[in-house]
VEXDREN-2710 file (C-alpha; in Angstrom, 1 decimal):
% VEXDREN-2710
k/r/px/py/pz
1/TYR/6.4/15.1/-11.8
2/TYR/8.0/14.0/-15.1
3/PHE/11.4/13.3/-13.4
4/GLU/10.1/11.9/-10.2
5/HIS/7.5/9.6/-11.7
6/ARG/9.2/8.5/-15.0
7/LEU/12.9/8.6/-14.5
8/GLU/13.2/5.7/-12.1
9/THR/10.9/3.6/-14.3
10/ASP/12.7/4.4/-17.5
11/ALA/16.1/3.7/-15.9
12/ALA/14.8/0.4/-14.6
13/ARG/14.3/-0.8/-18.1
14/PHE/18.1/-0.7/-18.5
15/GLY/18.7/-2.3/-15.1
16/ILE/19.8/1.0/-13.5
17/SER/18.6/2.1/-10.1
18/VAL/18.3/5.9/-9.5
19/LYS/18.6/8.1/-6.5
20/TYR/17.2/11.6/-7.3
21/ILE/18.0/14.7/-5.3
22/VAL/16.9/18.3/-6.0
23/LEU/19.3/20.9/-4.6
24/ASN/18.1/24.1/-3.1
25/ALA/20.0/27.1/-1.7
26/LEU/20.6/25.4/1.7
27/SER/21.5/21.9/0.6
28/GLY/23.7/23.3/-2.2
29/LYS/25.7/25.3/0.3
30/SER/25.9/23.0/3.3
31/PRO/27.3/19.4/3.1
32/ARG/25.4/18.6/6.3
33/ALA/22.1/19.7/4.7
34/PHE/23.0/17.6/1.6
35/ALA/23.8/14.6/3.7
36/GLU/20.5/15.0/5.5
37/GLU/18.7/15.0/2.2
38/LEU/20.5/12.0/1.0
39/CYS/20.5/9.9/4.2
40/GLY/17.3/11.1/5.9
41/ARG/19.0/12.2/9.1
42/THR/21.1/15.2/10.2
43/PRO/24.9/14.6/10.7
44/PRO/26.3/16.2/13.8
45/ASP/29.4/17.7/12.0
46/LEU/31.1/18.1/8.7
47/ALA/33.3/15.0/9.0
48/THR/30.2/12.8/9.7
49/ALA/28.4/14.4/6.7
50/TYR/31.3/13.3/4.5
51/ARG/31.3/9.8/5.9
52/TRP/27.6/9.4/5.6
53/THR/27.5/10.8/2.1
54/GLU/30.3/8.5/0.9
55/ALA/28.6/5.5/2.4
56/ALA/25.2/6.3/1.0
57/MET/26.6/6.9/-2.5
58/SER/28.7/3.7/-2.3
59/ASN/25.6/1.7/-1.1
60/LEU/23.5/2.8/-4.1
61/ILE/24.9/-0.1/-6.1
62/TYR/23.5/-2.7/-3.7
63/PRO/19.9/-3.8/-3.7
64/ALA/17.9/-3.0/-0.6
65/PHE/17.3/-6.7/0.2
66/GLY/20.7/-8.1/-0.7
67/GLY/22.1/-9.5/-3.9
68/PRO/25.0/-8.6/-6.2
69/ALA/25.9/-5.0/-7.1
70/SER/24.0/-3.5/-9.9
71/PRO/24.3/-0.3/-12.0
72/SER/23.1/2.8/-10.1
73/VAL/23.3/6.6/-10.4
74/LEU/22.9/9.5/-8.1
75/ILE/21.2/12.4/-10.0
76/ILE/21.6/15.9/-8.5
77/ASP/19.2/18.3/-10.1
78/GLU/19.3/22.1/-9.8
79/ALA/23.1/21.8/-9.5
80/GLN/23.6/25.5/-10.1
81/PHE/22.9/25.8/-6.3
82/ALA/26.0/23.8/-5.5
83/ARG/28.7/25.9/-3.7
84/GLY/32.3/25.3/-3.0
85/GLU/32.1/23.3/0.2
86/LEU/29.6/20.8/-1.3
87/MET/31.5/20.5/-4.5
88/SER/34.7/19.9/-2.6
89/MET/33.1/17.1/-0.6
90/LEU/31.7/15.4/-3.8
91/ARG/35.0/15.8/-5.6
92/GLY/36.8/14.2/-2.6
93/ILE/34.5/11.2/-2.6
94/TRP/34.8/10.8/-6.4
95/ASP/38.6/11.0/-6.2
96/SER/38.6/8.4/-3.3
97/TRP/37.1/5.9/-5.8
98/GLU/40.0/6.2/-8.3
99/PRO/41.8/3.0/-7.1
100/GLU/38.6/1.0/-8.0
101/ARG/38.4/2.7/-11.4
102/ARG/42.0/1.9/-12.1
103/ALA/41.6/-1.8/-11.0
104/ALA/38.5/-2.1/-13.2
105/ARG/40.4/-0.8/-16.2
106/CYS/43.3/-3.2/-15.6
107/GLU/40.9/-6.1/-15.3
108/GLY/38.7/-5.1/-18.2
109/ARG/35.5/-4.8/-16.2
110/ALA/33.1/-2.1/-15.1
111/PRO/34.0/-0.4/-11.8
112/VAL/31.7/-1.4/-8.9
113/LEU/30.8/2.2/-8.3
114/PRO/27.7/4.4/-8.7
115/GLY/27.5/7.0/-11.4
116/LEU/27.0/10.7/-10.6
117/VAL/25.0/13.1/-12.8
118/MET/24.7/16.8/-12.1
119/ILE/22.0/18.7/-13.9
120/GLY/22.0/22.5/-13.7
121/ASN/21.1/25.7/-15.4
122/ARG/24.3/27.1/-17.0
123/VAL/22.8/30.6/-17.2
124/PHE/22.0/30.7/-13.5
125/ALA/25.4/29.2/-12.6
126/GLN/27.3/31.8/-14.7
127/GLY/25.2/34.5/-13.1
128/SER/26.5/33.5/-9.7
129/GLY/29.9/34.9/-10.6
130/VAL/33.4/33.9/-11.8
131/ALA/34.2/31.9/-8.6
132/LYS/31.2/29.8/-9.1
133/THR/32.2/29.0/-12.7
134/GLU/35.7/28.0/-11.5
135/GLU/34.2/25.5/-9.1
136/TYR/32.6/23.7/-12.0
137/ARG/35.8/23.9/-14.1
138/ARG/37.6/21.8/-11.5
139/TRP/35.3/18.9/-12.4
140/ALA/36.3/19.0/-16.1
141/ASP/39.1/16.4/-15.8
142/ARG/36.7/14.1/-13.9
143/LEU/33.9/14.2/-16.4
144/LEU/33.4/11.1/-18.6
145/ILE/30.5/12.8/-20.4
146/ARG/29.8/16.5/-20.5
147/GLY/26.8/17.8/-22.4
148/THR/24.4/20.6/-22.9
149/LEU/20.7/20.0/-23.5
150/GLU/19.2/21.9/-26.4
151/ARG/15.9/23.8/-26.0
152/PRO/13.0/21.4/-26.0
153/SER/11.2/20.9/-29.3
154/VAL/7.5/20.9/-29.8
155/ALA/7.7/17.1/-29.9
156/ASP/9.5/17.1/-26.6
157/CYS/6.9/19.3/-25.0
158/ALA/4.1/17.0/-26.4
159/ALA/5.8/13.9/-25.0
160/VAL/6.2/15.4/-21.6
161/ALA/2.7/16.8/-21.5
162/ALA/1.4/13.3/-22.3
163/THR/2.9/12.0/-19.0
164/PHE/0.8/14.3/-16.8
165/PRO/-2.5/12.6/-15.7
166/CYS/-5.3/15.1/-16.5
167/ALA/-9.1/15.1/-16.4
168/ASP/-9.6/16.0/-20.1
169/ALA/-7.8/16.1/-23.4
170/GLU/-7.5/19.9/-23.5
171/ALA/-5.3/20.1/-20.4
172/PRO/-2.2/18.3/-21.8
173/ALA/-2.6/20.4/-25.0
174/LEU/-2.4/23.6/-22.8
175/LEU/0.6/22.3/-21.0
176/GLU/2.3/21.5/-24.4
177/GLU/1.4/24.9/-25.6
178/ILE/3.0/26.8/-22.7
179/GLY/6.0/24.5/-22.8
180/ALA/6.6/25.2/-26.5
181/LYS/6.0/28.9/-26.1
182/ARG/8.5/29.2/-23.3
183/SER/10.9/26.5/-24.6
184/ASN/10.9/25.2/-21.1
185/LEU/9.8/21.8/-19.7
186/ARG/10.0/22.9/-16.1
187/VAL/7.3/25.6/-16.6
188/MET/5.0/22.7/-17.6
189/GLU/5.7/20.9/-14.4
190/ARG/5.2/24.0/-12.3
191/ALA/1.9/24.7/-14.0
192/TYR/0.7/21.1/-13.5
193/ARG/1.7/21.1/-9.8
194/HIS/-0.2/24.3/-9.2
195/ALA/-3.2/23.0/-11.2
196/HIS/-3.2/19.8/-9.1
197/GLU/-3.5/22.0/-6.0
198/LEU/-6.4/23.9/-7.5
199/ALA/-8.3/20.8/-8.5
200/PRO/-11.1/19.5/-6.2
201/ALA/-9.9/16.9/-3.7
202/GLY/-9.4/13.5/-5.2
203/GLN/-9.7/14.7/-8.8
204/LEU/-7.2/15.3/-11.6
205/PRO/-6.7/18.8/-12.9
206/GLY/-8.5/19.7/-16.1
207/ALA/-8.3/22.5/-18.6
208/ALA/-9.8/25.1/-16.2
209/GLU/-7.2/24.5/-13.5
210/ILE/-4.4/24.4/-16.0
211/LYS/-5.5/27.8/-17.5
212/GLU/-5.7/29.3/-14.0
213/ALA/-2.3/27.9/-13.1
214/ILE/-0.7/29.3/-16.3
215/GLU/-2.3/32.7/-15.7
216/THR/-1.0/32.8/-12.1
217/HIS/2.5/32.0/-13.4
218/ARG/2.2/34.7/-16.0
219/ARG/1.2/37.3/-13.4
220/MET/4.1/36.3/-11.2
221/THR/6.7/36.5/-13.9
END
């Protein structure tokens, strides 16, 4: 909820359009599944998946109803699911844009290209084996910015909890508490999503639903 409902709005304040994709085991392994997620239709073969993905990424910089190019970024979340074939496709697309990047440097301007951000869990990625780690190392010379997010602070958890619409004041406090206890913002989102499903139709979740969702998560983990 936090990413899906706030990221685009926050980026818009800086004039940046955002396309947000969450990888899973299938779309991280199959370029065709990734292209379907990005383009909304299934490519018939790998070559078509490459062409559609490159075109969709390139077109991110152009407004839907025409106009000049504007800053844009493709954000790929849960990137620890990415496997060799998908990484190779994305790397090939990124490398194919090098002439435009060189021209922009020579002309002293920003390249007319979208940005690419991959967000993943390093622990899960390393747990996938040495080969998986090597796949990410091949990106090292292409990265303009490489960073690691620190564990969220209590203030971070409070800020995120405040973005979830709730029926009462206790509910965000419970979300903040579980997030700070686990040092994990995603557990807050999962708890909220589950609580939203538990709430009566057409109503926001309150403290009772949040408590039940947290207890369900505790039993499952």
